[in-house]
C-alpha positions in Angstrom: -36.6 -40.9 58.8 -37.7 -38.5 61.6 -35.2 -40.2 64.0 -32.4 -39.9 61.4 -33.2 -36.1 61.0 -33.2 -35.7 64.7 -29.8 -37.3 65.0 -28.5 -35.0 62.2 -29.8 -31.9 64.1 -28.1 -33.0 67.3 -24.9 -33.7 65.5 -25.0 -30.3 63.9 -25.6 -28.6 67.2 -22.8 -30.5 68.8 -20.4 -29.5 66.0 -21.5 -25.9 66.3 -21.0 -25.9 70.0 -17.5 -27.4 69.6 -16.7 -24.8 66.9 -17.7 -22.0 69.3 -15.7 -23.5 72.1 -12.5 -23.7 70.0 -13.0 -20.2 68.7 -13.2 -18.9 72.3 -10.1 -20.7 73.4 -8.0 -19.7 70.5 -9.0 -16.1 70.0 -11.4 -15.1 72.8 -11.0 -14.9 76.6 -7.6 -16.5 76.8 -6.2 -14.2 74.2 -7.8 -11.2 75.9 -5.7 -12.0 78.9 -2.4 -11.6 76.9 -0.8 -8.2 76.7 0.9 -7.6 73.4 4.1 -5.5 73.8 6.2 -4.2 70.9 9.6 -2.6 71.2 10.8 -0.5 68.3 14.6 0.0 67.9 16.7 0.9 64.9 18.8 -2.3 65.4 20.3 -4.5 68.1 23.8 -6.0 68.3 25.7 -2.9 69.5 26.6 -4.7 72.8 25.6 -1.4 74.5 22.6 0.9 74.6 20.2 -0.9 72.2 21.1 -4.4 73.5 20.4 -3.5 77.1 17.1 -1.9 76.0 16.2 -5.1 74.2 16.8 -7.1 77.3 13.8 -5.4 78.8 11.6 -7.8 76.8 13.3 -10.8 78.3 12.7 -9.4 81.8 9.0 -8.9 81.0 8.7 -12.5 79.7 10.5 -13.8 82.8 8.1 -12.0 85.1 4.8 -12.5 83.2 5.4 -15.7 81.2 2.5 -16.4 78.8 0.6 -13.4 80.0 2.7 -11.2 77.7 3.5 -11.5 74.0 6.5 -9.5 73.1 8.1 -8.5 69.8 11.2 -6.6 68.7 10.7 -4.5 65.6 14.0 -3.4 64.1 13.3 -0.3 62.1 16.7 0.2 60.5 18.8 3.3 60.5 17.0 5.0 57.7 14.7 7.6 59.2 12.3 7.3 56.3 11.1 3.9 57.6 10.5 4.9 61.2 7.0 6.3 60.8 6.0 3.3 58.7 7.2 0.9 61.5 5.3 2.8 64.2 2.1 2.8 62.2 2.5 -0.9 61.4 2.8 -1.6 65.1 -0.5 0.1 65.7 -2.1 -1.9 62.8 -0.8 -5.1 64.3 -2.8 -4.5 67.5 -0.1 -4.1 70.1 -1.5 -3.0 73.5 1.8 -1.3 74.6 4.4 0.1 72.2 7.8 0.9 73.6 9.7 3.5 71.6 11.2 6.9 71.9 14.6 8.4 72.9 15.9 11.6 71.3 16.4 10.0 67.9 12.8 9.1 67.1 10.6 10.2 69.9 9.1 12.8 67.5 7.8 10.0 65.2 6.5 8.0 68.1 4.6 11.0 69.6 3.1 11.9 66.3 1.6 8.4 65.9 0.7 8.2 69.6 -1.4 11.4 69.3 -3.4 9.8 66.5 -4.0 6.6 68.5 -5.1 7.6 72.0 -6.3 4.0 72.8 -2.8 2.6 72.4 -0.5 2.9 75.4 3.1 4.1 74.8 6.2 4.0 76.8 9.0 6.3 75.9 11.9 4.3 77.3 14.4 7.2 77.3 12.6 10.6 76.7 14.4 13.8 76.0 11.6 16.4 75.8 9.3 16.2 78.8 6.7 18.7 77.6 6.2 16.8 74.3 5.8 13.5 76.2 2.8 14.8 78.2 0.2 13.0 76.1 -2.6 11.1 78.0 -1.5 7.7 76.5 2.3 8.2 77.0 4.5 7.5 80.0 8.1 8.7 79.7 11.1 7.6 81.7 14.8 8.6 81.4 18.0 8.0 83.3 20.3 10.3 85.2 23.1 10.2 82.5 25.0 12.9 84.5 25.2 10.4 87.4 26.4 7.6 85.0 29.2 10.0 83.9 30.1 10.9 87.4 30.5 7.2 88.5 32.6 6.5 85.4 34.7 9.6 86.1 35.4 8.6 89.6 36.7 5.2 88.6 38.8 6.7 85.8 40.5 9.2 88.1 41.0 6.6 90.9 42.7 4.2 88.4 44.7 6.7 86.4 48.4 6.9 87.1 49.1 9.8 84.8 46.3 12.1 86.0 45.0 12.3 82.4 41.8 10.6 81.4 39.7 10.6 78.2 36.1 10.5 77.2 35.0 9.5 73.6 31.4 10.5 72.9 29.2 9.5 70.0 27.7 12.7 68.8 28.3 16.2 70.2 24.8 17.0 71.5 23.3 18.0 74.8 22.4 14.4 75.7 26.0 13.2 75.4 27.3 16.4 77.0 25.2 15.5 80.0 27.2 12.3 80.3 30.5 14.0 79.8 29.9 16.9 82.2 29.2 14.4 85.0 32.4 12.5 83.9 34.5 15.6 84.3 33.0 16.4 87.7 33.6 12.9 89.0 37.2 12.8 87.9 37.8 16.3 89.3 36.3 15.4 92.6 38.8 12.6 93.0 41.7 14.5 91.6 41.4 18.4 91.5 44.5 18.4 89.2 43.1 16.0 86.7 43.2 16.7 83.0 40.3 15.4 80.9 40.3 15.1 77.1 36.9 14.9 75.4 36.2 14.2 71.7 33.3 13.0 69.6 33.1 10.4 66.8 30.2 12.1 65.0 27.9 9.0 65.1 27.5 5.8 67.1 28.8 3.3 64.6 32.3 4.4 63.4 34.6 2.2 65.3 37.7 3.2 63.2 37.2 6.9 64.1 36.7 6.0 67.8 39.9 4.0 67.7 41.8 6.9 66.1 40.6 9.4 68.6 41.5 7.0 71.5 45.0 6.4 70.2 45.5 10.2 70.0 44.4 10.5 73.6 46.8 7.7 74.7 49.6 9.5 72.8 48.8 12.6 74.9 49.1 10.6 78.2 45.6 9.4 78.9 45.6 6.0 80.5 41.9 5.5 81.2 39.3 6.3 78.4 35.5 6.2 78.7 33.8 5.0 75.5 30.4 6.7 75.6 29.6 6.1 71.9 27.3 3.1 71.6 28.7 0.5 69.1 31.5 2.9 68.1 32.9 2.5 71.6 34.4 -0.8 70.4 37.0 1.3 68.7 38.0 2.7 72.1 38.5 -0.9 73.4 40.5 -1.7 70.3 42.9 1.1 70.9 43.3 0.3 74.6 44.0 -3.3 73.7 47.1 -2.2 71.7 48.5 -0.1 74.5 49.7 -1.8 77.6 49.0 0.0 80.9 45.8 1.6 79.7 42.2 0.9 80.6 38.8 1.5 79.1 35.4 2.1 80.8 32.3 0.9 79.0 28.8 2.3 78.9 25.1 1.4 79.2 25.5 -2.3 79.9 28.2 -4.3 81.5 30.3 -4.5 78.4 32.9 -6.8 79.9 30.2 -9.4 80.4 28.6 -8.8 77.1 31.9 -9.2 75.1 34.0 -11.7 77.0 32.8 -14.7 75.0 32.7 -13.2 71.5 35.6 -10.6 71.8 37.7 -11.5 74.8 40.6 -9.4 73.7 38.4 -6.3 73.8 36.5 -7.3 76.9 39.7 -7.5 78.9 40.4 -3.8 78.4 37.1 -2.9 80.1 37.7 -2.2 83.8 34.0 -1.4 84.5 31.0 0.2 82.8 28.7 3.1 83.6 25.3 1.4 83.5 22.2 2.8 82.0 19.6 0.3 83.1 17.1 0.7 80.3 16.0 -2.9 80.8 15.1 -2.4 84.4 13.3 0.8 83.5 11.2 -1.0 80.9 10.4 -3.8 83.3 9.2 -1.4 86.0 7.3 0.9 83.7 5.5 -1.8 81.6 4.7 -3.6 84.9 2.8 -0.5 86.0 1.1 -0.2 82.6 0.0 -3.8 82.8 -1.2 -3.4 86.3 -3.0 -0.2 85.6 -1.0 2.1 87.8 1.2 3.9 85.2 1.0 7.7 85.5 0.4 8.6 81.9 1.2 12.1 80.9 4.1 12.3 83.3 7.8 11.5 83.2 10.3 10.0 85.7 14.0 10.4 86.0 15.7 7.2 87.3 19.0 7.9 89.0 21.5 5.9 91.1 19.2 5.8 94.1 16.4 4.3 91.9 18.7 1.7 90.3 18.2 3.5 87.0 22.0 3.9 86.6 25.0 2.3 88.3 28.5 0.9 88.0 29.4 -2.6 86.9 31.1 -4.1 89.9 31.8 -7.6 88.5 34.5 -10.0 89.5 36.9 -8.7 86.8 36.6 -5.2 88.1 37.3 -6.3 91.7 40.3 -8.4 90.6 41.9 -5.4 88.9 41.2 -2.8 91.6 43.2 -2.7 94.8 41.3 -2.7 98.1 42.3 0.9 98.5 41.0 1.9 95.1 37.7 0.1 95.7 37.3 2.0 99.0 38.2 5.3 97.3 35.6 4.7 94.6 33.0 3.8 97.3 33.8 7.0 99.3 32.7 9.1 96.3 29.8 7.0 94.8 28.1 6.6 98.2 27.7 10.4 98.3 25.8 10.3 95.1 23.6 7.5 96.4 22.6 9.4 99.6 22.3 12.7 97.9 25.3 14.4 99.6 26.9 15.0 96.2 24.9 16.9 93.6 26.0 16.0 90.1 25.9 18.8 87.6 23.4 18.4 84.8 23.9 20.0 81.3 20.2 19.5 80.6 19.1 21.4 83.7 21.9 24.0 83.7 23.1 24.5 80.1 26.7 25.6 80.0 28.1 23.6 82.9 29.8 21.2 80.5 31.7 24.1 78.9 32.6 25.5 82.3 34.0 22.2 83.6 35.8 21.4 80.3 37.4 24.8 80.3 38.7 24.3 83.8 39.8 20.6 83.5 40.2 20.0 79.8 43.5 19.2 78.1 
């Protein structure tokens, strides 16, 4: 009997040790080594701004593998649900929460202030002072330089000397893009005429198409769609008018659309790139490695690979050698700092000044 009881005790101890071992492997040390990262966006599928931002998670997974656990949280377009989504991300135990931009950074910052132990990345901040919390690191992109690069290409390619720009909403952020666009076009052609108009949101493709067609009727032969998903309406109008070109925004829209919507993709000569995915990769890497400068903000420009120009094979095939060289002669001056691109956010009113001078 004593021997039997002894065996039972040994067996129980063995089971207990096994149970502890499994618990540690499944939820202990190994799990502690995994950084949980959540990205909050209203939606994806715009083939522009939100899609390139979402790609930042793929880049993190590619770099860190199983050492990161990422999740996209689609909040929807109803602002009433944004705070709930941010609070849920905290409750779900994410170590790093990526959120922000002008639309909902206020919600993110309010929740961040209440949760100082959670680290936040504002992937595209608008208010530097508001983002100076000890657990928030903010990055943004030189949108004025994106506009400048797009404006240079538009003016170089234009045969009529008239180019257009279709923005999503008429706010200072989009005006920052458009001011640079006008400057870039004017640097190439001092006699250029630039038409600028706004959709009123970032989803109404029909309105964007109507605006673009009106610009084409007025002589514009290159139009920049700086309107998120609504920019597809720009491409649709250009597709119906031979001899005209579109320029995309945020991501390489020719590449993102060529398989699903080739008729629209073929209208896109190039795109002004806002490399949110690269910004997220760089910033979150610093957060994981413990070197992120919380409480500060960074502006990523052309020199930092924060913005750029899509120079894919399609672009090169549809530009002459002389046109490519002319574009290079202007963009290189932005890269080395020789050309200072005007910035509506730094000097309010420059957009109006340039539009008055070069607008049609």
